[in-house]
C-alpha positions as CSV (number, residue, x, y, z in Angstrom):
1,M,0.0,0.0,0.0
2,L,1.2,3.5,-0.8
3,L,0.1,6.5,1.2
4,A,1.0,10.1,0.1
5,H,1.6,12.5,2.9
6,L,1.3,16.3,2.2
7,S,1.2,19.2,4.6
8,D,0.9,22.9,5.2
9,P,-0.2,24.3,1.8
10,H,-1.5,27.5,3.6
11,L,-3.9,28.3,0.8
12,T,-5.2,31.9,0.9
13,T,-7.0,34.4,-1.2
14,G,-6.2,37.9,-2.5
15,V,-2.9,39.2,-3.8
16,L,-0.9,36.6,-1.9
17,A,-2.9,33.6,-3.2
18,G,-0.9,32.7,-6.3
19,R,2.2,31.0,-5.1
20,P,0.8,28.7,-2.3
21,A,-2.0,27.5,-4.7
22,E,0.5,27.0,-7.6
23,R,2.8,25.0,-5.4
24,F,0.0,22.9,-3.9
25,Q,-1.3,22.2,-7.4
26,Q,2.2,21.1,-8.5
27,A,2.4,18.8,-5.5
28,L,-0.9,17.2,-6.3
29,A,0.2,16.8,-9.9
30,R,3.4,15.1,-8.7
31,V,1.3,12.7,-6.6
32,W,-0.9,12.0,-9.7
33,A,2.2,11.2,-11.8
34,L,3.5,8.5,-9.4
35,D,3.4,5.0,-10.8
36,P,1.9,3.1,-9.1
37,R,-0.4,5.8,-7.9
38,P,-0.9,6.0,-4.1
39,D,-3.9,4.3,-2.5
40,G,-4.7,7.4,-0.5
41,L,-3.5,10.9,0.5
42,V,-3.2,12.3,4.0
43,L,-2.9,16.1,4.5
44,T,-1.7,16.9,8.0
45,G,-3.1,20.4,8.5
46,D,-2.9,24.0,7.7
47,L,-4.9,23.5,4.5
48,A,-5.9,27.2,4.8
49,D,-3.8,30.1,6.1
50,H,-6.6,32.0,7.9
51,G,-9.3,29.4,8.1
52,E,-11.7,31.5,5.9
53,P,-14.4,29.9,3.8
54,A,-13.0,31.2,0.6
55,E,-9.7,29.5,1.3
56,Y,-11.4,26.2,1.7
57,E,-13.3,26.7,-1.5
58,A,-9.9,27.2,-3.3
59,A,-8.6,24.0,-1.6
60,L,-11.7,22.1,-2.7
61,A,-11.3,23.2,-6.3
62,L,-7.7,21.7,-6.3
63,L,-8.5,18.5,-4.3
64,D,-11.5,17.7,-6.6
65,R,-9.0,16.9,-9.4
66,L,-7.8,13.8,-7.6
67,D,-9.6,10.4,-7.8
68,I,-7.9,8.8,-4.8
69,P,-9.2,9.0,-1.2
70,V,-8.1,12.2,0.6
71,H,-8.0,12.5,4.4
72,V,-7.5,15.9,6.0
73,V,-6.9,16.9,9.6
74,P,-6.9,20.5,10.9
75,G,-3.8,22.6,11.9
76,N,-3.4,25.7,14.0
77,H,-4.1,27.9,11.0
78,D,-7.3,26.0,10.1
79,H,-10.8,26.6,11.4
80,A,-12.1,23.1,12.0
81,P,-15.9,23.7,11.8
82,R,-15.5,25.7,8.5
83,M,-13.2,23.1,7.1
84,L,-15.7,20.4,8.0
85,R,-18.5,22.3,6.3
86,A,-16.4,22.9,3.2
87,L,-15.3,19.3,2.8
88,A,-18.5,17.6,4.1
89,G,-19.6,16.4,0.7
90,T,-16.1,15.0,-0.3
91,G,-15.5,12.5,2.5
92,A,-12.1,14.1,3.0
93,A,-12.9,15.0,6.6
94,R,-15.5,14.0,9.2
95,A,-16.7,15.5,12.5
96,A,-16.1,13.4,15.6
97,D,-19.1,11.4,16.9
98,G,-20.8,13.6,19.4
99,D,-18.6,16.6,18.8
100,P,-19.5,18.4,15.5
101,E,-16.9,21.1,16.1
102,R,-13.9,18.8,16.1
103,C,-12.5,16.8,13.2
104,Y,-11.3,13.3,14.2
105,Y,-12.2,10.0,12.6
106,R,-11.1,6.6,11.6
107,V,-10.6,5.3,8.0
108,D,-10.2,1.6,7.3
109,Y,-8.2,0.3,4.4
110,P,-7.9,-3.5,3.8
111,D,-4.6,-3.7,5.8
112,L,-4.5,-0.4,7.7
113,R,-6.3,1.6,10.4
114,L,-5.8,5.3,9.7
115,L,-6.7,7.3,12.8
116,C,-7.0,11.0,11.9
117,C,-6.8,13.3,14.9
118,D,-7.6,17.0,15.5
119,S,-4.8,18.8,17.5
120,S,-6.0,22.3,16.7
121,V,-7.2,24.6,19.5
122,P,-9.1,27.8,18.6
123,G,-6.9,30.9,19.2
124,R,-3.7,28.9,20.0
125,D,-0.8,27.8,17.9
126,D,0.2,24.9,20.1
127,G,-1.8,21.7,19.9
128,E,-3.9,19.6,22.2
129,L,-5.8,16.4,21.7
130,G,-7.8,16.6,25.0
131,P,-9.3,13.9,27.2
132,A,-12.3,13.0,25.0
133,Q,-10.2,12.5,21.9
134,L,-7.5,10.5,23.7
135,A,-10.3,8.3,25.1
136,W,-11.6,7.8,21.5
137,L,-8.1,7.0,20.3
138,D,-7.6,4.5,23.1
139,R,-10.8,2.7,22.1
140,E,-10.0,2.7,18.4
141,L,-6.5,1.3,19.1
142,G,-8.1,-1.5,21.1
143,R,-10.3,-2.5,18.2
144,D,-8.7,-4.8,15.6
145,P,-5.3,-4.7,17.2
146,E,-3.9,-7.1,14.7
147,V,-4.4,-4.6,11.9
148,P,-1.5,-2.1,11.5
149,A,-2.4,1.5,12.6
150,I,-1.2,5.0,11.6
151,L,-2.0,8.2,13.5
152,A,-2.2,11.4,11.6
153,M,-2.3,14.9,13.3
154,H,-0.8,18.3,12.7
155,H,1.4,19.1,15.7
156,H,4.6,17.2,16.5
157,P,4.5,15.4,19.9
158,G,8.3,15.4,20.6
159,P,10.9,18.1,20.5
160,S,12.3,18.9,17.0
161,G,15.3,21.0,18.1
162,I,13.9,24.0,16.4
163,A,13.4,26.2,19.5
164,F,10.5,28.3,18.4
165,M,8.5,25.4,16.9
166,D,9.0,23.4,20.1
167,T,7.1,26.1,22.0
168,I,4.0,25.4,19.9
169,M,4.2,21.6,19.7
170,L,1.6,19.2,21.1
171,S,0.9,20.2,24.7
172,D,-0.5,17.0,26.0
173,A,2.1,14.7,24.4
174,E,2.7,12.8,27.7
175,D,-1.0,11.9,27.8
176,L,-0.8,10.7,24.2
177,A,2.3,8.6,25.0
178,A,0.5,7.0,27.9
179,V,-2.3,5.9,25.6
180,L,0.0,4.6,22.9
181,R,2.1,2.6,25.3
182,G,-1.0,0.5,26.2
183,H,-1.2,-0.8,22.6
184,P,1.1,-2.4,20.0
185,P,3.4,0.2,18.4
186,L,2.0,2.3,15.6
187,T,3.4,1.8,12.2
188,R,3.8,5.6,11.8
189,I,2.8,8.9,13.3
190,L,2.3,11.4,10.5
191,T,2.6,15.1,11.4
192,G,3.0,18.5,9.7
193,H,3.5,21.9,11.4
194,L,7.3,21.9,11.2
195,H,7.3,22.8,7.5
196,R,10.2,20.5,6.9
197,P,10.9,16.7,6.8
198,S,12.1,15.1,10.0
199,A,11.9,11.7,11.8
200,A,12.0,10.9,15.5
201,M,10.8,8.1,17.8
202,F,7.9,8.7,20.1
203,A,6.2,6.1,22.4
204,G,7.6,3.3,20.3
205,A,6.6,4.7,16.9
206,L,8.4,6.6,14.2
207,V,7.1,10.2,13.8
208,T,7.6,11.6,10.3
209,S,6.8,15.2,9.6
210,A,6.1,16.2,6.0
211,P,7.6,19.3,4.4
212,S,5.3,22.1,3.4
213,T,4.1,22.3,-0.2
214,H,4.7,26.1,0.2
215,L,7.6,27.4,2.4
216,Q,9.9,25.6,4.7
217,V,10.8,26.6,8.3
218,H,14.5,27.6,8.5
219,L,16.5,24.9,10.1
220,D,17.8,26.8,13.2
221,L,19.0,24.4,15.9
222,G,20.4,27.2,18.1
223,P,19.0,28.2,21.5
224,L,17.2,31.4,20.4
225,H,13.4,31.3,19.8
226,R,13.5,32.8,16.3
227,L,11.1,31.9,13.5
228,A,12.1,32.3,9.8
229,F,11.0,30.7,6.6
230,A,13.2,29.5,3.7
231,D,12.3,29.2,0.1
232,E,13.6,25.6,0.0
233,P,12.2,23.1,-2.5
234,P,8.7,21.9,-1.5
235,G,7.9,18.2,-1.4
236,F,5.9,15.5,0.3
237,L,6.4,12.0,1.9
238,L,5.4,8.7,0.4
239,H,4.9,5.8,2.8
240,H,5.3,2.3,1.4
241,L,3.4,0.0,3.8
242,Q,3.9,-3.7,3.9
243,G,2.0,-5.3,6.7
244,A,3.3,-3.7,10.0
245,T,6.5,-2.3,8.4
246,A,6.9,0.8,6.3
247,V,9.5,2.7,4.3
248,T,9.1,6.5,3.9
249,H,10.5,8.3,0.9
250,L,10.9,12.1,0.5
251,V,9.5,13.1,-2.9
252,P,10.6,16.5,-4.3
253,V,7.8,18.4,-6.1
254,A,10.0,20.1,-8.7
255,H,12.6,18.2,-10.7
256,S,14.4,19.1,-13.9
257,G,13.6,16.2,-16.2
258,P,12.2,12.7,-16.5
259,P,14.0,9.6,-14.9
260,L,17.1,8.5,-16.8
261,G,17.7,4.9,-17.6
262,P,18.0,2.3,-20.4
């Protein structure tokens, strides 16, 4: 099974709308050009830059070009209720049972449980899952434990070394770790938010953050809490799943020519 993992397009409207939309469209076209084509696509948050309805309309116009399943979770720049309303007819996002304002849900593939979580908190840039969602996650992990599971959310649960970004990571990461340790290790935890590729272990699982399809966060591993963005090449991750094992590839969006070979 192949799962494409995109993040942080930050689509917007007005005079600044062109480049984020162009780069997101290029990323989707690169996904479409893969052979074999992925079985699904996960987008780990910040679909919109300001959470406005018009931004989600623009996102929908681009996502409608795909004919593979798309699964979206909200980020700190998103407005989860507006995102849910915009994507309601597509199946790309679903409200939680009993909580129409939050976007967390389970997707079942033949050999995979995909658990999409909502770490967004209105008015805050850090993330939180909260007791109700953690209880839901605990129940879902207890169902069909023999089927490999992947968790997708926006915020990273462990320190990245980028000082500013680590002030706005997942605030209840220890509570998440306690839930995860009660179950077989996840195949992957998919995140965004960092605007660059990274990999780290957390509660027995490999966390992989996808680069942004727009701008990357400058890799500053010093002690100062500075935030800067770099116009580095955009890309996405491609997870090749075989049973409980997985290999993750970084796929650049722009390249200079076709593959070379005999």
